C-alpha positions as CSV (number, residue, x, y, z in Angstrom):
1,X,0.8,-19.9,-20.0
2,X,-2.5,-21.0,-21.1
3,X,-6.1,-19.3,-20.4
4,X,-6.9,-21.2,-18.2
5,X,-3.8,-20.5,-15.7
6,X,-4.5,-16.7,-16.6
7,X,-7.5,-16.8,-14.9
8,X,-6.2,-19.2,-12.2
9,X,-3.6,-16.0,-10.8
10,X,-6.2,-13.7,-11.3
11,X,-8.4,-16.2,-9.3
12,X,-5.0,-15.6,-6.4
13,X,-4.9,-11.2,-7.3
14,X,-8.3,-11.1,-6.6
15,X,-8.0,-12.6,-3.0
16,X,-4.8,-11.3,-1.8
17,X,-6.5,-8.1,-2.3
18,X,-9.1,-9.1,0.2
19,X,-6.0,-8.3,2.2
20,X,-5.8,-5.0,1.6
21,X,-4.7,-3.0,4.9
22,X,-4.5,-6.1,6.9
23,X,-1.0,-7.5,6.6
24,X,1.6,-5.1,6.6
25,X,4.3,-5.2,7.0
26,X,3.6,-8.5,5.2
27,X,2.2,-8.9,1.3
28,X,-1.1,-9.8,0.1
29,X,-1.0,-12.9,-1.2
30,X,-3.5,-15.5,-2.5
31,X,-3.8,-18.9,-3.5
32,X,-5.7,-21.1,-5.4
33,X,-5.6,-25.2,-4.7
34,X,-6.3,-26.9,-8.5
35,X,-6.4,-30.6,-9.5
36,X,-7.6,-31.3,-12.9
37,X,-9.2,-28.5,-13.6
38,X,-11.5,-28.1,-10.2
39,X,-10.2,-25.6,-7.7
40,X,-10.7,-27.9,-4.5
41,X,-10.0,-24.8,-2.3
42,X,-8.5,-21.2,-1.8
43,X,-7.1,-19.3,0.7
44,X,-5.2,-15.5,1.5
45,X,-3.2,-14.2,4.1
46,X,-6.3,-12.3,5.6
47,X,-4.1,-9.9,8.7
48,X,-0.7,-9.9,10.3
49,X,0.6,-12.6,12.7
50,X,-1.8,-15.0,11.1
51,X,-2.1,-17.5,9.0
52,X,-0.1,-17.1,5.0
53,X,-2.4,-17.6,2.0
54,X,-0.1,-21.8,1.6
55,X,-2.0,-22.6,4.6
56,X,-4.7,-21.3,4.3
57,X,-5.8,-22.8,1.3
58,X,-4.2,-26.3,2.4
59,X,-6.5,-25.6,5.1
60,X,-9.6,-25.3,3.2
61,X,-9.2,-28.3,1.7
62,X,-12.1,-30.5,2.3
63,X,-11.5,-33.7,3.9
64,X,-13.3,-35.6,1.3
65,X,-11.0,-33.1,-0.9
66,X,-7.5,-33.3,1.1
67,X,-6.1,-37.1,-0.1
68,X,-6.1,-34.8,-4.0
69,X,-3.4,-32.9,-2.9
70,X,-0.8,-35.1,-3.5
71,X,-1.7,-35.1,-7.1
72,X,-2.9,-30.7,-7.5
73,X,-1.4,-27.7,-8.5
74,X,-0.8,-24.6,-5.9
75,X,-1.2,-21.0,-7.5
76,X,-0.3,-18.0,-5.6
77,X,0.8,-14.8,-6.0
78,X,4.6,-14.7,-3.9
79,X,6.9,-16.9,-3.6
80,X,6.6,-19.7,-0.8
81,X,8.8,-17.6,2.6
82,X,11.4,-19.9,3.8
83,X,12.0,-18.5,6.8
84,X,10.2,-18.9,10.9
85,X,8.0,-15.3,11.6
86,X,5.1,-15.4,13.1
87,X,4.2,-18.9,11.3
88,X,6.1,-21.2,9.8
89,X,7.9,-21.5,6.0
90,X,4.6,-21.9,4.0
91,X,7.6,-24.0,1.8
92,X,8.2,-26.8,3.8
93,X,4.1,-27.2,4.6
94,X,4.3,-27.6,1.0
95,X,7.3,-30.2,0.5
96,X,5.0,-31.7,3.6
97,X,1.7,-32.3,1.5
98,X,3.3,-33.2,-1.3
99,X,2.3,-30.6,-3.5
100,X,2.6,-31.5,-7.3
101,X,3.3,-28.0,-9.0
102,X,3.5,-24.5,-8.1
103,X,3.1,-22.0,-10.0
104,X,3.8,-18.1,-8.7
105,X,3.5,-14.7,-10.2
106,X,6.3,-12.8,-8.4
107,X,9.7,-14.0,-6.6
108,X,10.8,-12.7,-2.8
109,X,12.0,-9.4,-2.8
110,X,12.2,-10.3,0.9
111,X,16.0,-11.2,2.1
112,X,15.0,-13.6,4.4
113,X,13.3,-15.4,1.6
114,X,14.2,-14.1,-1.5
115,X,14.3,-17.3,-4.0
116,X,14.8,-20.0,-0.9
117,X,11.2,-20.8,-1.0
118,X,11.8,-21.7,-4.6
119,X,15.2,-23.8,-4.0
120,X,13.5,-25.6,-1.2
121,X,10.8,-26.9,-3.0
122,X,12.7,-28.0,-6.7
123,X,15.0,-29.7,-4.1
124,X,12.2,-31.7,-3.0
125,X,11.7,-32.3,-6.8
126,X,7.9,-30.3,-6.7
127,X,7.7,-28.3,-10.6
128,X,8.1,-24.6,-10.2
129,X,6.2,-22.4,-12.7
130,X,7.6,-18.6,-12.3
131,X,6.4,-15.1,-13.4
132,X,2.1,-15.8,-14.4
133,X,0.8,-12.2,-14.2
134,X,4.2,-10.5,-12.3
135,X,3.6,-7.2,-13.5
136,X,0.0,-7.7,-12.2
137,X,1.4,-9.1,-9.1
138,X,3.7,-6.5,-8.9
139,X,1.0,-3.4,-8.5
140,X,-0.8,-5.3,-6.3
141,X,2.8,-5.1,-4.0
142,X,4.0,-1.9,-5.1
143,X,3.9,-1.8,-1.7
144,X,6.1,-4.6,-0.7
145,X,8.1,-4.5,-3.3
146,X,9.4,-1.0,-2.6
147,X,10.1,-1.6,0.3
148,X,11.9,-3.8,-0.2
149,X,14.0,-3.2,-3.8
150,X,14.7,0.0,-3.1
151,X,14.4,0.4,1.4
152,X,11.8,2.8,1.5
153,X,8.2,4.0,2.0
154,X,5.7,3.8,-0.5
155,X,4.9,7.4,-1.2
156,X,1.3,8.6,-2.8
157,X,0.5,11.9,-3.2
158,X,-3.5,12.2,-3.0
159,X,-4.7,15.4,-3.4
160,X,-8.1,17.0,-5.6
161,X,-8.1,20.7,-7.6
162,X,-10.4,22.4,-9.0
163,X,-11.8,22.7,-12.8
164,X,-9.4,25.4,-13.7
165,X,-6.4,23.2,-11.4
166,X,-6.9,25.4,-8.1
167,X,-6.9,22.7,-4.4
168,X,-7.8,26.2,-2.1
169,X,-9.0,30.0,-2.5
170,X,-6.7,32.1,-2.6
171,X,-7.1,33.1,0.9
172,X,-6.9,28.6,1.5
173,X,-10.6,28.6,3.4
174,X,-11.6,25.8,3.8
175,X,-12.9,25.0,0.6
176,X,-15.0,21.6,-0.5
177,X,-14.4,20.4,-4.2
178,X,-15.1,16.3,-4.4
179,X,-18.7,15.1,-3.7
180,X,-19.2,12.9,-1.4
181,X,-18.5,8.9,-3.4
182,X,-14.8,10.1,-3.4
183,X,-14.5,11.7,-0.2
184,X,-15.3,7.9,0.5
185,X,-12.9,6.6,-1.5
186,X,-10.5,8.5,0.0
187,X,-10.6,7.0,3.0
188,X,-10.7,3.3,2.4
189,X,-7.2,4.4,1.3
190,X,-6.6,5.4,4.5
191,X,-7.7,2.0,5.3
192,X,-5.1,0.5,3.0
193,X,-1.6,2.6,3.7
194,X,0.6,2.7,6.2
195,X,0.5,6.5,7.2
196,X,-1.3,9.9,6.5
197,X,1.3,13.3,6.2
198,X,0.0,17.2,6.1
199,X,2.4,19.9,6.6
200,X,2.3,22.6,8.8
201,X,-0.3,25.3,6.8
202,X,-2.3,22.5,6.9
203,X,-2.5,20.5,10.7
204,X,-2.6,24.7,12.0
205,X,-4.6,26.1,9.7
206,X,-7.7,23.1,9.0
207,X,-7.4,20.7,12.3
208,X,-7.4,17.3,10.5
209,X,-8.2,14.4,12.4
210,X,-7.0,12.3,9.1
211,X,-8.7,9.6,10.1
212,X,-10.9,7.3,8.0
213,X,-14.3,8.2,9.3
214,X,-15.7,7.1,6.2
215,X,-15.0,3.8,6.2
216,X,-14.4,1.2,8.5
217,X,-10.8,-0.8,8.8
218,X,-7.5,0.6,10.1
219,X,-6.4,4.2,11.5
220,X,-2.6,4.8,9.2
221,X,-0.3,7.0,11.2
222,X,-0.6,10.4,11.4
223,X,1.8,12.5,10.6
224,X,2.4,16.5,10.5
225,X,4.9,19.6,10.0
226,X,5.1,21.2,13.8
227,X,8.8,22.9,13.9
228,X,8.4,24.9,16.8
229,X,5.2,23.5,18.3
230,X,2.4,26.4,17.6
231,X,-0.6,23.5,17.0
232,X,-2.6,24.0,20.0
233,X,-3.4,21.6,22.2
234,X,-7.3,21.0,21.6
235,X,-6.2,20.3,17.6
236,X,-7.5,16.7,16.7
237,X,-4.1,16.0,16.0
238,X,-2.9,16.1,19.3
239,X,-6.1,13.9,20.7
240,X,-5.5,9.7,21.4
241,X,-7.4,9.1,18.2
242,X,-4.8,7.5,16.5
243,X,-1.2,6.7,16.3
244,X,0.6,9.7,15.3
245,X,4.0,11.9,14.6
246,X,5.1,14.9,14.9
247,X,8.2,16.0,13.5
248,X,9.8,19.7,14.7
249,X,12.8,21.1,15.6
250,X,13.1,20.7,19.3
251,X,12.3,18.0,21.3
252,X,12.0,14.0,20.8
253,X,9.4,12.3,23.8
254,X,6.5,10.5,23.5
255,X,3.0,11.2,25.4
256,X,1.2,8.0,25.0
257,X,0.3,7.9,20.9
258,X,1.7,10.7,20.7
259,X,5.2,10.7,19.5
260,X,6.8,13.7,18.5
261,X,10.4,13.7,16.3
262,X,12.7,15.4,16.7
263,X,14.5,16.2,12.7
264,X,16.8,18.1,11.1
265,X,14.8,21.4,9.0
266,X,18.7,22.1,7.5
267,X,19.1,19.0,5.6
268,X,15.5,19.2,4.2
269,X,13.3,16.5,6.7
270,X,11.7,14.3,3.5
271,X,14.8,11.9,3.8
272,X,15.3,12.2,7.6
273,X,11.0,11.3,7.5
274,X,11.5,8.1,4.7
275,X,14.6,7.1,6.9
276,X,12.4,6.3,9.4
277,X,9.4,5.0,8.1
278,X,11.7,2.8,6.9
279,X,13.0,2.0,10.0
280,X,9.4,1.7,12.0
281,X,8.7,-0.5,8.8
282,X,5.8,1.6,7.7
283,X,6.3,-0.1,4.1
284,X,3.7,3.6,2.6
285,X,2.8,6.4,3.3
286,X,-0.3,9.0,1.4
287,X,0.5,12.2,1.6
288,X,-3.0,14.7,1.8
289,X,-1.3,18.6,1.5
290,X,-1.0,21.0,1.5
291,X,0.9,22.1,-1.5
292,X,4.0,23.1,0.1
293,X,4.4,19.9,1.4
294,X,2.9,17.9,-2.3
295,X,5.6,20.2,-3.9
296,X,8.6,19.2,-1.9
297,X,7.8,16.2,-2.1
298,X,7.3,16.2,-6.4
299,X,11.1,18.7,-6.3
300,X,12.7,16.3,-4.8
301,X,11.7,12.5,-7.2
302,X,10.5,11.3,-3.6
303,X,6.5,9.9,-5.0
304,X,6.0,6.2,-6.5
305,X,2.4,7.1,-7.0
306,X,-0.3,10.5,-7.5
307,X,-4.0,10.2,-7.1
308,X,-5.5,13.6,-8.8
309,X,-9.4,14.5,-8.4
310,X,-10.5,17.2,-10.5
311,X,-13.9,18.4,-9.2
312,X,-16.5,20.2,-11.4
313,X,-16.8,23.1,-9.8
314,X,-14.1,26.7,-10.8
315,X,-12.8,29.2,-8.4
316,X,-11.3,31.7,-11.3
317,X,-8.1,31.8,-8.8
318,X,-6.6,30.8,-5.8
319,X,-4.1,27.8,-4.7
320,X,-2.9,26.4,-7.9
321,X,-2.7,22.7,-7.7
322,X,0.7,21.0,-7.2
323,X,2.7,20.4,-11.1
324,X,4.0,16.5,-11.3
325,X,7.2,15.5,-13.1
326,X,8.1,12.1,-14.5
327,X,4.7,10.5,-14.1
328,X,3.2,8.8,-16.1
329,X,-1.0,8.0,-16.3
330,X,-1.5,4.2,-15.4
331,X,-5.7,4.3,-13.9
332,X,-8.5,6.9,-14.5
333,X,-12.0,6.5,-13.9
334,X,-15.4,9.0,-13.0
335,X,-16.7,8.8,-10.0
336,X,-20.0,10.7,-10.5
337,X,-19.2,14.5,-10.5
338,X,-15.8,13.5,-10.3
339,X,-13.0,12.2,-12.3
340,X,-9.6,10.6,-10.9
341,X,-6.8,10.4,-12.8
342,X,-3.8,8.1,-10.6
343,X,0.3,8.6,-12.2
344,X,2.9,6.7,-11.2
345,X,7.3,7.7,-11.7
346,X,8.1,7.3,-14.4
347,X,11.2,6.4,-13.3
348,X,10.5,4.4,-10.7
349,X,7.0,2.4,-10.0
350,X,6.0,2.5,-13.7
351,X,7.7,-0.8,-13.6
352,X,3.9,-2.1,-11.8
353,X,2.3,-0.6,-14.3
354,X,0.9,-3.5,-16.8
355,X,-1.3,-3.9,-13.7
356,X,-2.2,-1.0,-12.6
357,X,-6.0,-0.3,-10.9
358,X,-7.2,0.8,-7.7
């Protein structure tokens, strides 16, 4: 791997990241077409159902440069697809264009691809290299990789804690721990995940909207636990602002965007929920509280990433912040007065750690 190769794949990863929150359940993919060291086109997967990155890149080649395509190398973050989905197979398009060489960060874990795209390229005489910045590519698409290799959505835990380690006052009254910059970042994250969840106490007492009001983007599926259907109809989770699942013990019912799902509370609802999310092709879930729900995910080992804000204020007493187990630090930053630490589960998602950032 040359420095130039790494820089070109880094650019592919930058392009791919433009698809955060818009490509799921497809992965984020970026592509760059290079002729004799000159980039002649770039592309990325803009949204689910739209052109894939390779096709977008080829379509962006200027008319005056199209004759260069057969002598060019394409750098792409993920193995070109080999199946008919929303669009035709990208591998076949690369063959038709007569691309000389393809450099790939990651093989595609999706069962309908899984090496077939690479095989198509090689059978056509195209030189193929794989593994360039593979860790960075896996981190970018960690939700997609988790979904297809473990048949589970990628679970992100999020909470804010005071400087002395509490997430709420003892009476559980609402208390703003983080600053406006952190709050806006959280709303950005909401647009990037497939679903967002809170527990029964938080849903009932805090009346959260669970929408991305401070950031433009897609609204995630909202999920709340309400075992005995105690949520008042006036609560925001029962409005039609976004699709919502209510996990309960009594009924299966659909009312517009509101879906009541009956689950077995005697056998543990978290595995049931993750199975339902996988069946619905939802790649990721961000869990925003409360403490009992967060601790349940931690105790069960059913988490992949944790994002923990620490604000400057101290409470002295209150509801203790969750304590992570089997956690590896991946990333940290400061948002004016707040500190953000990101952890990955040491026994699962730490395989993506080499590429860690947000």
